[in-house]
Z-matrix of the N, CA and C atoms (Angstrom, degrees):
N
C 1 1.542
C 2 1.497 1 112.60
N 3 1.247 2 115.94 1 130.37
C 4 1.481 3 119.68 2 175.00
C 5 1.550 4 101.72 3 -130.31
N 6 1.308 5 114.52 4 127.93
C 7 1.476 6 117.50 5 -179.18
C 8 1.582 7 109.71 6 -177.10
N 9 1.352 8 114.66 7 163.58
C 10 1.452 9 119.67 8 172.77
C 11 1.486 10 109.47 9 -89.62
N 12 1.309 11 123.56 10 7.85
C 13 1.533 12 123.94 11 -165.29
C 14 1.518 13 108.70 12 -61.83
N 15 1.402 14 122.82 13 -27.89
C 16 1.448 15 117.98 14 -174.31
C 17 1.533 16 111.13 15 -75.97
N 18 1.294 17 119.93 16 -8.36
C 19 1.522 18 118.21 17 -177.33
C 20 1.518 19 112.95 18 -72.11
N 21 1.290 20 117.15 19 -23.75
C 22 1.511 21 116.78 20 -171.89
C 23 1.563 22 110.95 21 -130.92
N 24 1.281 23 114.03 22 150.96
C 25 1.522 24 118.60 23 179.94
C 26 1.498 25 112.80 24 -55.21
N 27 1.373 26 118.81 25 -41.36
C 28 1.474 27 124.70 26 -179.39
C 29 1.526 28 107.20 27 -68.19
N 30 1.287 29 117.73 28 -40.43
C 31 1.493 30 121.49 29 -178.93
C 32 1.502 31 110.62 30 -64.10
N 33 1.396 32 118.00 31 -47.49
C 34 1.375 33 124.26 32 177.13
C 35 1.547 34 112.19 33 -56.92
N 36 1.345 35 116.63 34 -44.05
C 37 1.495 36 122.04 35 179.35
C 38 1.589 37 107.44 36 -63.52
N 39 1.359 38 118.90 37 -45.36
C 40 1.402 39 120.19 38 -179.56
C 41 1.513 40 113.31 39 -58.80
N 42 1.396 41 111.97 40 -43.58
C 43 1.473 42 120.24 41 177.31
C 44 1.608 43 110.81 42 -58.23
N 45 1.306 44 115.25 43 -50.97
C 46 1.465 45 123.68 44 -174.71
C 47 1.493 46 113.72 45 -68.01
N 48 1.395 47 114.50 46 -37.95
C 49 1.469 48 120.76 47 -165.75
C 50 1.668 49 108.58 48 -99.22
N 51 1.310 50 115.47 49 -25.98
C 52 1.419 51 114.01 50 -172.89
C 53 1.605 52 110.26 51 -121.46
N 54 1.345 53 116.87 52 -63.45
C 55 1.461 54 118.14 53 -175.82
C 56 1.516 55 115.81 54 -62.61
N 57 1.335 56 116.75 55 -59.85
C 58 1.381 57 115.55 56 -177.36
C 59 1.566 58 116.49 57 -60.37
N 60 1.282 59 123.36 58 -36.73
C 61 1.476 60 123.00 59 173.62
C 62 1.547 61 110.45 60 -63.57
N 63 1.336 62 118.68 61 -38.03
C 64 1.495 63 120.31 62 179.03
C 65 1.544 64 110.92 63 -66.11
N 66 1.410 65 119.10 64 -38.45
C 67 1.409 66 120.48 65 176.50
C 68 1.600 67 110.86 66 -67.90
N 69 1.294 68 118.19 67 -40.37
C 70 1.474 69 119.52 68 179.94
C 71 1.411 70 110.74 69 -69.35
N 72 1.394 71 121.22 70 -38.99
C 73 1.425 72 123.93 71 179.76
C 74 1.652 73 111.56 72 -64.46
N 75 1.319 74 112.67 73 -27.77
C 76 1.386 75 116.19 74 176.71
C 77 1.581 76 115.76 75 -84.93
N 78 1.324 77 114.95 76 6.24
C 79 1.499 78 120.97 77 -178.46
C 80 1.480 79 115.21 78 81.49
N 81 1.298 80 117.73 79 21.44
C 82 1.451 81 121.88 80 179.59
C 83 1.524 82 112.92 81 -104.42
N 84 1.306 83 112.85 82 120.25
C 85 1.527 84 119.91 83 -179.77
C 86 1.523 85 103.19 84 -73.56
N 87 1.290 86 118.39 85 138.24
C 88 1.376 87 126.84 86 -177.28
C 89 1.503 88 114.76 87 -107.34
N 90 1.346 89 120.31 88 124.70
C 91 1.462 90 127.28 89 173.35
C 92 1.553 91 103.31 90 -97.10
N 93 1.297 92 121.12 91 107.68
C 94 1.437 93 123.07 92 -169.29
C 95 1.550 94 109.60 93 -105.34
N 96 1.316 95 116.23 94 112.40
C 97 1.499 96 114.36 95 177.04
C 98 1.477 97 115.41 96 -74.32
N 99 1.338 98 116.47 97 -8.25
C 100 1.523 99 123.15 98 -179.82
C 101 1.499 100 110.93 99 -97.33
N 102 1.246 101 118.98 100 23.08
C 103 1.476 102 120.48 101 -178.36
C 104 1.615 103 109.57 102 -70.47
N 105 1.267 104 112.15 103 164.88
C 106 1.524 105 118.97 104 -169.99
C 107 1.578 106 108.58 105 -62.88
N 108 1.387 107 118.37 106 -24.17
C 109 1.509 108 115.13 107 -174.42
C 110 1.434 109 109.24 108 -69.23
N 111 1.368 110 123.70 109 -46.12
C 112 1.417 111 123.66 110 179.56
C 113 1.686 112 110.05 111 -59.76
N 114 1.199 113 116.80 112 -43.79
C 115 1.432 114 121.99 113 177.54
C 116 1.496 115 113.15 114 -56.30
N 117 1.437 116 113.79 115 -47.57
C 118 1.416 117 118.96 116 176.74
C 119 1.600 118 111.39 117 -56.90
N 120 1.309 119 117.45 118 -47.08
C 121 1.435 120 121.14 119 176.92
C 122 1.461 121 116.14 120 -48.47
N 123 1.443 122 114.25 121 -48.08
C 124 1.374 123 119.39 122 -179.00
C 125 1.571 124 113.64 123 -67.77
N 126 1.402 125 111.31 124 -44.38
C 127 1.476 126 116.29 125 -179.55
C 128 1.499 127 111.50 126 -58.62
N 129 1.300 128 118.42 127 -39.94
C 130 1.392 129 121.59 128 -176.22
C 131 1.574 130 111.84 129 -69.39
N 132 1.236 131 114.20 130 -38.25
C 133 1.527 132 122.33 131 174.93
C 134 1.468 133 110.63 132 -63.26
N 135 1.322 134 115.94 133 -50.59
C 136 1.456 135 119.26 134 -178.32
C 137 1.501 136 114.74 135 -63.84
N 138 1.274 137 123.04 136 -22.78
C 139 1.423 138 125.45 137 176.71
C 140 1.575 139 112.24 138 -76.14
N 141 1.318 140 115.83 139 -17.35
C 142 1.495 141 117.32 140 -178.92
C 143 1.533 142 109.08 141 -70.21
N 144 1.410 143 115.12 142 148.52
C 145 1.423 144 117.06 143 172.70
C 146 1.495 145 110.21 144 -82.02
N 147 1.379 146 111.81 145 162.51
C 148 1.497 147 114.76 146 168.69
C 149 1.555 148 109.34 147 -85.01
N 150 1.230 149 122.59 148 143.00
C 151 1.527 150 122.67 149 8.63
C 152 1.575 151 107.49 150 -83.02
N 153 1.155 152 117.00 151 156.50
C 154 1.460 153 124.41 152 174.23
C 155 1.513 154 108.89 153 122.31
N 156 1.256 155 122.08 154 -37.46
C 157 1.510 156 124.02 155 -178.85
C 158 1.525 157 115.02 156 -52.43
N 159 1.402 158 111.51 157 -52.21
C 160 1.416 159 116.55 158 -178.95
C 161 1.554 160 114.44 159 -64.13
N 162 1.317 161 116.21 160 -41.54
C 163 1.474 162 120.49 161 177.11
C 164 1.541 163 108.00 162 -63.09
N 165 1.312 164 119.87 163 -41.49
C 166 1.461 165 120.74 164 -177.65
C 167 1.568 166 109.24 165 -69.67
N 168 1.206 167 116.45 166 -36.04
C 169 1.562 168 121.16 167 173.17
C 170 1.387 169 113.68 168 -62.30
N 171 1.357 170 121.89 169 -37.70
C 172 1.388 171 127.70 170 174.40
C 173 1.494 172 110.99 171 -62.66
N 174 1.361 173 117.79 172 -42.93
C 175 1.455 174 121.09 173 176.34
C 176 1.549 175 112.47 174 -67.31
N 177 1.366 176 113.34 175 -38.48
C 178 1.502 177 114.15 176 -177.58
C 179 1.559 178 106.95 177 -73.31
N 180 1.326 179 118.95 178 -39.73
C 181 1.552 180 118.19 179 174.35
C 182 1.526 181 111.72 180 -53.60
N 183 1.302 182 118.64 181 -45.49
C 184 1.492 183 121.48 182 175.30
C 185 1.412 184 113.88 183 -60.06
N 186 1.316 185 115.06 184 -45.70
C 187 1.532 186 122.15 185 -177.92
C 188 1.618 187 109.17 186 -62.47
N 189 1.328 188 112.99 187 -47.34
C 190 1.537 189 111.78 188 178.10
C 191 1.416 190 114.94 189 -68.33
N 192 1.371 191 117.54 190 -34.54
C 193 1.510 192 117.22 191 177.03
C 194 1.512 193 113.46 192 -68.64
N 195 1.377 194 118.05 193 -32.15
C 196 1.523 195 118.43 194 173.76
C 197 1.566 196 110.44 195 -68.56
N 198 1.322 197 111.27 196 -40.00
C 199 1.475 198 115.43 197 -178.16
C 200 1.570 199 108.69 198 -64.67
N 201 1.339 200 116.43 199 -42.18
C 202 1.530 201 116.55 200 -177.54
C 203 1.539 202 107.49 201 -65.26
N 204 1.259 203 115.52 202 -41.62
C 205 1.541 204 118.22 203 179.48
C 206 1.492 205 109.65 204 -61.61
N 207 1.363 206 115.10 205 -41.31
C 208 1.523 207 117.52 206 174.08
C 209 1.520 208 113.17 207 -58.76
N 210 1.286 209 118.20 208 -42.72
C 211 1.414 210 121.22 209 177.89
C 212 1.515 211 109.82 210 -56.37
N 213 1.338 212 114.46 211 -48.34
C 214 1.466 213 122.75 212 -177.50
C 215 1.541 214 108.89 213 -63.06
N 216 1.244 215 117.27 214 -38.84
C 217 1.583 216 121.04 215 178.47
C 218 1.479 217 107.13 216 -62.27
N 219 1.347 218 118.35 217 -41.66
C 220 1.448 219 120.72 218 -175.46
C 221 1.427 220 119.38 219 -83.25
N 222 1.335 221 118.87 220 -17.22
C 223 1.465 222 121.42 221 -174.38
C 224 1.576 223 110.61 222 -77.91
N 225 1.296 224 111.90 223 160.50
C 226 1.513 225 119.61 224 175.64
C 227 1.570 226 109.93 225 -91.61
N 228 1.313 227 119.52 226 -18.59
C 229 1.481 228 120.84 227 -178.76
C 230 1.585 229 106.01 228 -173.78
N 231 1.292 230 115.32 229 172.40
C 232 1.490 231 121.52 230 -176.16
C 233 1.538 232 107.46 231 -132.33
N 234 1.263 233 112.26 232 137.16
C 235 1.431 234 123.89 233 171.83
C 236 1.611 235 103.99 234 -108.27
N 237 1.300 236 117.19 235 116.46
C 238 1.478 237 120.28 236 -173.70
C 239 1.489 238 110.54 237 -115.57
N 240 1.331 239 114.97 238 126.70
C 241 1.534 240 122.84 239 -177.33
C 242 1.616 241 102.28 240 -86.40
N 243 1.280 242 115.54 241 121.21
C 244 1.433 243 124.02 242 -174.57
C 245 1.557 244 112.01 243 -108.93
N 246 1.264 245 121.05 244 11.42
C 247 1.480 246 123.69 245 -177.33
C 248 1.460 247 111.54 246 -65.44
N 249 1.270 248 121.10 247 152.56
C 250 1.378 249 127.87 248 175.24
C 251 1.589 250 109.83 249 122.83
N 252 1.275 251 114.47 250 172.57
C 253 1.509 252 118.97 251 178.30
C 254 1.517 253 109.65 252 -59.28
N 255 1.315 254 114.98 253 -44.07
C 256 1.427 255 123.54 254 171.48
C 257 1.498 256 115.41 255 -132.08
N 258 1.247 257 121.91 256 156.13
C 259 1.498 258 121.50 257 -179.92
C 260 1.478 259 107.63 258 -61.59
N 261 1.372 260 115.19 259 137.35
C 262 1.396 261 124.36 260 176.86
C 263 1.592 262 105.56 261 -55.66
N 264 1.343 263 114.50 262 134.88
C 265 1.480 264 117.47 263 -175.79
C 266 1.622 265 109.53 264 -64.54
N 267 1.247 266 118.67 265 -40.17
C 268 1.513 267 117.82 266 177.52
C 269 1.474 268 112.02 267 -62.66
N 270 1.335 269 112.76 268 -39.50
C 271 1.508 270 116.77 269 178.18
C 272 1.571 271 111.17 270 -60.19
N 273 1.335 272 111.15 271 -46.64
C 274 1.417 273 120.40 272 179.42
C 275 1.614 274 111.44 273 -57.75
N 276 1.347 275 115.15 274 -41.63
C 277 1.479 276 120.01 275 176.73
C 278 1.458 277 111.20 276 -61.35
N 279 1.422 278 116.88 277 -42.97
C 280 1.390 279 123.97 278 -177.89
C 281 1.567 280 112.25 279 -66.31
N 282 1.274 281 116.16 280 -37.54
C 283 1.489 282 121.79 281 177.97
C 284 1.563 283 106.71 282 -63.01
N 285 1.331 284 114.70 283 -48.80
C 286 1.434 285 120.90 284 -179.50
C 287 1.541 286 110.63 285 -57.81
N 288 1.299 287 118.54 286 -48.92
C 289 1.521 288 125.30 287 -175.70
C 290 1.569 289 106.65 288 -63.39
N 291 1.317 290 115.52 289 -47.78
C 292 1.543 291 119.10 290 -178.43
C 293 1.539 292 107.57 291 -64.99
N 294 1.340 293 124.38 292 -39.88
C 295 1.304 294 120.02 293 -178.99
C 296 1.568 295 111.35 294 -70.66
N 297 1.368 296 117.27 295 -33.63
C 298 1.379 297 116.61 296 176.34
C 299 1.581 298 113.83 297 -64.36
N 300 1.341 299 113.48 298 -27.46
C 301 1.462 300 117.24 299 177.39
C 302 1.558 301 111.32 300 -80.94
N 303 1.269 302 114.55 301 -4.97
C 304 1.516 303 118.42 302 177.23
C 305 1.531 304 108.39 303 83.96
N 306 1.343 305 118.38 304 25.96
C 307 1.478 306 121.08 305 -179.70
C 308 1.539 307 107.95 306 -94.20
N 309 1.375 308 120.53 307 141.99
C 310 1.408 309 118.06 308 177.23
C 311 1.490 310 113.22 309 -70.16
N 312 1.308 311 121.45 310 144.90
C 313 1.473 312 126.17 311 -177.34
C 314 1.566 313 105.11 312 -126.90
N 315 1.289 314 112.29 313 131.97
C 316 1.584 315 118.33 314 169.88
C 317 1.414 316 108.12 315 -119.70
N 318 1.304 317 118.31 316 131.14
C 319 1.490 318 122.36 317 174.13
C 320 1.468 319 111.47 318 -93.04
N 321 1.329 320 114.71 319 146.83
C 322 1.458 321 120.60 320 172.69
C 323 1.544 322 109.81 321 -126.21
N 324 1.318 323 114.06 322 112.99
C 325 1.398 324 121.40 323 176.39
C 326 1.538 325 111.84 324 -121.97
N 327 1.328 326 118.32 325 111.65
C 328 1.400 327 125.82 326 -179.38
C 329 1.470 328 107.84 327 -107.00
N 330 1.318 329 118.02 328 -3.90
C 331 1.495 330 119.57 329 176.48
C 332 1.406 331 113.20 330 -72.01
N 333 1.339 332 119.55 331 128.04
C 334 1.545 333 121.89 332 -174.96
C 335 1.519 334 116.59 333 -80.82
N 336 1.455 335 113.45 334 -8.69
C 337 1.379 336 116.95 335 -176.80
C 338 1.549 337 109.12 336 -79.02
N 339 1.291 338 115.94 337 152.16
C 340 1.450 339 117.47 338 178.48
C 341 1.599 340 105.84 339 -73.52
N 342 1.383 341 112.10 340 135.76
C 343 1.418 342 115.78 341 -178.34
C 344 1.522 343 115.47 342 -130.42
N 345 1.311 344 113.99 343 5.17
C 346 1.459 345 121.49 344 -172.70
C 347 1.498 346 114.74 345 -93.93
N 348 1.229 347 118.92 346 172.67
C 349 1.528 348 124.44 347 178.52
C 350 1.542 349 110.68 348 -76.00
N 351 1.303 350 115.24 349 -18.14
C 352 1.470 351 121.43 350 179.57
C 353 1.522 352 108.70 351 -163.74
N 354 1.242 353 115.52 352 174.37
C 355 1.567 354 120.92 353 -173.04
C 356 1.570 355 110.10 354 -66.53
N 357 1.297 356 120.18 355 -16.17
C 358 1.525 357 118.85 356 -178.74
C 359 1.546 358 110.36 357 -90.31
N 360 1.299 359 121.64 358 2.40
C 361 1.426 360 118.22 359 179.71
C 362 1.571 361 109.51 360 -135.96
N 363 1.288 362 119.96 361 134.49
C 364 1.605 363 118.77 362 179.86
C 365 1.412 364 115.03 363 -79.75
N 366 1.313 365 118.01 364 -10.69
C 367 1.447 366 124.70 365 -175.44
C 368 1.471 367 109.03 366 -143.27
N 369 1.380 368 118.21 367 171.02
C 370 1.406 369 119.96 368 168.69
C 371 1.581 370 116.05 369 -35.26
N 372 1.317 371 116.19 370 126.36
C 373 1.436 372 116.40 371 -171.23
C 374 1.510 373 113.18 372 -62.79
N 375 1.273 374 122.66 373 -25.55
C 376 1.449 375 124.35 374 -179.64
C 377 1.557 376 108.67 375 -78.25
N 378 1.323 377 115.50 376 -36.94
C 379 1.601 378 119.87 377 173.80
C 380 1.518 379 103.33 378 -62.51
N 381 1.237 380 120.68 379 -54.16
C 382 1.505 381 121.09 380 -175.92
C 383 1.512 382 111.55 381 -63.08
N 384 1.286 383 118.85 382 -34.44
C 385 1.511 384 119.03 383 172.44
C 386 1.613 385 112.14 384 -61.13
N 387 1.361 386 113.88 385 -48.98
C 388 1.496 387 114.38 386 -177.36
C 389 1.483 388 112.88 387 -66.06
N 390 1.363 389 117.26 388 -34.18
C 391 1.467 390 116.74 389 173.85
C 392 1.525 391 112.56 390 -64.89
N 393 1.265 392 116.73 391 -42.61
C 394 1.520 393 120.99 392 -179.72
C 395 1.573 394 106.57 393 -66.10
N 396 1.281 395 120.27 394 -44.25
C 397 1.522 396 126.67 395 -177.02
C 398 1.599 397 103.93 396 -65.74
N 399 1.276 398 119.07 397 -27.64
C 400 1.516 399 116.74 398 178.08
C 401 1.549 400 113.28 399 -85.62
N 402 1.289 401 115.08 400 4.46
C 403 1.442 402 124.80 401 176.82
C 404 1.569 403 115.32 402 92.80
N 405 1.263 404 115.71 403 13.38
C 406 1.414 405 118.14 404 -177.24
C 407 1.525 406 114.97 405 -114.00
N 408 1.327 407 118.56 406 -165.19
C 409 1.444 408 117.61 407 173.84
C 410 1.510 409 106.59 408 -156.20
N 411 1.340 410 117.78 409 171.46
C 412 1.418 411 118.81 410 175.26
C 413 1.489 412 112.95 411 -91.08
N 414 1.356 413 115.76 412 121.86
C 415 1.407 414 123.41 413 179.25
C 416 1.502 415 113.80 414 -102.82
N 417 1.340 416 113.56 415 151.45
C 418 1.534 417 118.71 416 -178.78
C 419 1.496 418 116.32 417 -97.50
N 420 1.357 419 117.87 418 -5.03
C 421 1.390 420 121.56 419 -178.40
C 422 1.427 421 112.46 420 -137.14
N 423 1.381 422 120.86 421 144.46
C 424 1.446 423 125.40 422 178.58
C 425 1.529 424 113.93 423 -49.94
N 426 1.391 425 114.90 424 -51.35
C 427 1.470 426 121.71 425 -179.23
C 428 1.434 427 112.45 426 -53.51
N 429 1.300 428 119.94 427 -48.99
C 430 1.460 429 128.35 428 -176.77
C 431 1.573 430 108.97 429 -65.28
N 432 1.385 431 118.27 430 -41.61
C 433 1.429 432 121.90 431 -175.11
C 434 1.596 433 106.62 432 -76.80
N 435 1.357 434 118.67 433 -35.52
C 436 1.453 435 116.65 434 179.51
C 437 1.591 436 111.12 435 -70.02
N 438 1.370 437 117.47 436 -36.42
C 439 1.436 438 119.70 437 -176.92
C 440 1.547 439 107.48 438 -73.24
N 441 1.323 440 121.39 439 -32.10
C 442 1.392 441 122.43 440 176.65
C 443 1.502 442 112.94 441 -67.17
N 444 1.351 443 114.49 442 -45.17
C 445 1.552 444 117.87 443 -175.49
C 446 1.644 445 103.61 444 -68.32
N 447 1.299 446 117.43 445 -37.32
C 448 1.505 447 117.45 446 -178.21
C 449 1.548 448 107.81 447 -63.32
N 450 1.289 449 117.60 448 -42.49
C 451 1.545 450 122.59 449 178.73
C 452 1.567 451 108.18 450 -63.17
N 453 1.295 452 114.42 451 -47.80
C 454 1.518 453 119.75 452 -178.54
C 455 1.503 454 119.01 453 -59.12
N 456 1.381 455 113.98 454 -34.03
C 457 1.433 456 122.94 455 -176.34
C 458 1.574 457 108.28 456 -94.48
N 459 1.305 458 117.25 457 -5.31
C 460 1.450 459 122.53 458 176.54
C 461 1.533 460 115.64 459 75.83
N 462 1.312 461 116.45 460 34.83
C 463 1.532 462 121.78 461 176.21
C 464 1.444 463 109.13 462 -87.07
N 465 1.339 464 121.65 463 134.01
C 466 1.470 465 123.68 464 175.08
C 467 1.522 466 106.50 465 -70.94
N 468 1.350 467 116.62 466 157.63
C 469 1.397 468 124.51 467 172.05
C 470 1.553 469 109.00 468 -67.83
N 471 1.438 470 114.82 469 130.43
C 472 1.452 471 111.84 470 -179.63
C 473 1.493 472 114.81 471 -69.09
């Protein structure tokens, strides 16, 4: 899963109540970069006084970055949430990394606002290109996106 959903309460709710259950119901195991462990690392570092907080946050940032790269190394494919005025920069980086590893990527864009460079692309054309080059496409519904990632990673229907 690649997304900015963990940054907001509404995003976390959407992830926990809609997207993650749909993936699991389709027989897809989920590697979640927004699990409680990463959040706890940041919360503990943020509570530290200066001096020390910034140095600890630098360590946590590197730890989380390595962990997220490791999740991408281990996964069979990526479902990337593309909602927003522009695709989240971290999500875009994860799409590029997964594509470079040869992993299929499926985009999920439920946002109705235009977000592409022109009317022929729903998101940034380079992001759309890398999703397509990785064997996926941008989908507008959770069900469609989940079904496509399930097919691309070769999971049988439950």
